[in-house]
matplotlib code that plots the C-alpha trace (Angstrom):
import matplotlib.pyplot as plt

x = [5.0, 4.4, 3.0, 5.0, 3.6, 4.2, 4.1, 1.3, 3.9, 5.3, 1.9, 1.0, 4.3, 3.7, 0.0, 0.9, 3.5, 1.0, -1.6, 0.8, 1.4, 5.0, 6.3, 4.7, 3.5, 6.5, 9.0, 7.3, 7.2, 10.9, 11.8, 9.9, 10.7, 7.0, 4.9, 3.3, -0.2, 0.3, 1.0, -2.3, -4.2, -2.8, -3.6, -7.2, -7.6, -6.2, -8.5, -11.6, -10.7, -10.0, -13.6, -14.5, -11.6, -13.3, -16.9, -18.6, -19.6, -16.0, -15.9, -18.8, -17.3, -14.1, -16.1, -18.1, -14.8, -13.4, -16.5, -16.5, -12.8, -13.5, -16.4, -14.3, -11.4, -13.8, -15.2, -11.7, -10.9, -14.0, -13.4, -9.8, -11.0, -13.6, -11.0, -8.6, -11.5, -12.4, -8.8, -8.5, -11.8, -11.2, -7.8, -9.2, -12.0, -9.7, -6.9, -8.7, -11.4, -9.4, -6.7, -3.8]
y = [9.0, 5.3, 4.2, 2.0, -1.5, -3.2, -7.0, -8.5, -9.8, -6.3, -4.9, -7.7, -7.3, -3.6, -4.0, -6.6, -4.3, -1.5, -3.7, -4.8, -1.2, -1.6, 1.0, 4.2, 4.4, 6.6, 4.0, 1.2, 3.3, 4.2, 0.5, -0.6, 2.6, 3.5, 6.5, 6.4, 6.9, 3.5, 1.8, 3.2, 2.2, -1.4, -1.6, -0.5, -3.0, -5.8, -5.0, -4.8, -8.2, -10.2, -10.7, -12.2, -14.6, -16.4, -16.4, -19.3, -16.8, -16.5, -20.3, -20.1, -17.2, -19.2, -22.2, -19.9, -18.5, -21.9, -23.0, -19.9, -20.4, -24.0, -22.9, -20.1, -22.4, -24.9, -22.2, -21.0, -24.5, -24.8, -21.4, -22.4, -25.5, -23.6, -21.1, -23.8, -25.4, -22.1, -21.5, -24.9, -24.6, -21.0, -22.0, -24.9, -22.8, -19.9, -21.9, -25.1, -23.5, -20.7, -23.0, -21.1]
z = [-8.1, -7.3, -4.0, -1.9, -1.3, 2.0, 2.6, 4.7, 7.0, 7.7, 8.2, 10.7, 12.6, 12.9, 13.9, 16.6, 18.0, 18.1, 19.8, 22.4, 23.3, 24.4, 21.9, 20.5, 16.9, 16.1, 17.5, 15.6, 12.4, 12.7, 13.2, 10.1, 8.0, 7.5, 8.3, 11.9, 10.4, 8.6, 11.9, 13.3, 10.2, 10.3, 14.0, 13.4, 10.5, 12.6, 15.5, 13.2, 11.5, 14.7, 16.0, 12.6, 12.8, 15.7, 14.4, 12.7, 10.0, 9.1, 8.5, 6.2, 4.3, 3.9, 2.6, 0.3, -1.1, -1.7, -3.5, -5.6, -6.5, -7.5, -9.7, -11.3, -12.0, -13.6, -15.8, -16.7, -17.8, -19.9, -21.6, -22.3, -24.0, -26.0, -27.1, -28.3, -30.2, -31.8, -32.7, -34.4, -36.3, -37.3, -38.6, -40.6, -42.1, -43.0, -44.4, -45.5, -47.7, -49.3, -50.5, -48.9]

ax = plt.figure().add_subplot(projection="3d")
ax.plot(x, y, z, "-o")
ax.set_aspect("equal")
plt.show()
């Protein structure tokens, strides 16, 4: 049986409703057609994440992630170029020397 996947937007809406405390987890779950345990889980995850959102460390982590992504994209480009070069040269050596 495949697991259901819920969008980040749905999780955020449910977590915010739970944090506000205007409805019970069961009411929120019924409104979003999810299990009440998920509402509690998403609320806990949101509350754990929030303090880091306002810390300077979060800014550094974001910058580190951007730098890492930039380096990885650069490496991917380099590897794609090398692969194309190898394909060209492999094709030339295989077909050029054998006379096919």
